[in-house]
C-alpha positions in Angstrom: 113.1 104.8 72.1 116.1 106.7 73.3 117.9 105.4 76.3 118.2 108.8 78.0 114.8 108.9 79.6 115.1 105.3 80.8 118.5 105.8 82.4 117.7 109.2 84.0 114.3 107.9 85.1 115.8 104.9 86.7 118.3 107.2 88.5 115.4 109.4 89.8 113.7 106.2 91.0 116.8 105.1 92.9 117.1 108.5 94.5 113.4 108.7 95.5 113.3 105.1 96.9 116.5 105.8 98.9 115.0 109.0 100.2 111.8 107.2 101.2 113.6 104.4 103.0 115.9 107.0 104.7 112.8 108.9 105.9 111.0 105.8 107.1 114.0 104.4 109.0 114.8 107.8 110.5 111.2 108.3 111.7 110.4 104.7 112.8 113.7 103.8 114.4 115.2 107.1 115.3 118.5 106.5 113.3 119.5 110.1 112.5 122.6 109.5 110.4 122.9 105.9 109.2 120.2 105.9 106.5 121.2 109.4 105.4 124.5 108.0 104.3 122.8 105.9 101.7 121.1 108.9 100.2 124.3 110.8 100.3 126.1 108.1 98.4 123.2 107.7 95.9 123.5 111.4 95.0 127.3 111.6 94.7 129.1 113.7 93.5 126.7 116.6 93.8 125.9 115.8 97.4 129.5 116.9 98.3 128.1 120.4 98.2 126.6 119.6 101.6 130.0 120.2 103.1 129.9 123.9 102.2 129.6 125.8 105.5 126.1 127.3 105.3 124.7 123.9 104.2 126.2 121.7 106.8 123.9 123.1 109.5 120.7 122.0 107.7 118.0 120.2 109.6 117.4 116.5 108.7 114.2 117.3 106.5 115.9 120.1 104.7 119.0 118.1 104.1 116.9 115.2 102.7 115.1 117.7 100.4 118.4 119.2 99.3 119.9 115.7 98.5 116.7 114.8 96.5 117.3 118.1 94.5 120.9 117.1 93.9 119.7 113.8 92.5 117.1 115.5 90.3 119.8 117.8 88.9 122.1 114.8 88.2 119.2 113.0 86.5 118.6 116.0 84.3 122.3 116.1 83.5 122.3 112.4 82.6 119.4 112.9 80.3 121.0 115.9 78.6 124.3 114.0 78.1 122.7 110.9 76.8 120.1 112.4 74.4 
């Protein structure tokens, strides 16, 4: 079996677990920025697009969805590069 789906799937798993923990901590403990940094770091370098002026005003839920999308794009890129 090729290693591409294993590596890209593991990366998607990391992004989704980090997003779930981020959402849980934000909702349960009201920590608006701290857990979001973990999701930001997990989706680097594509998460740097968040600093583009129209995107820096996103609400927390929309920002989380955007970062998950960044992670999905990166996982697809990993799969494409490794296959």
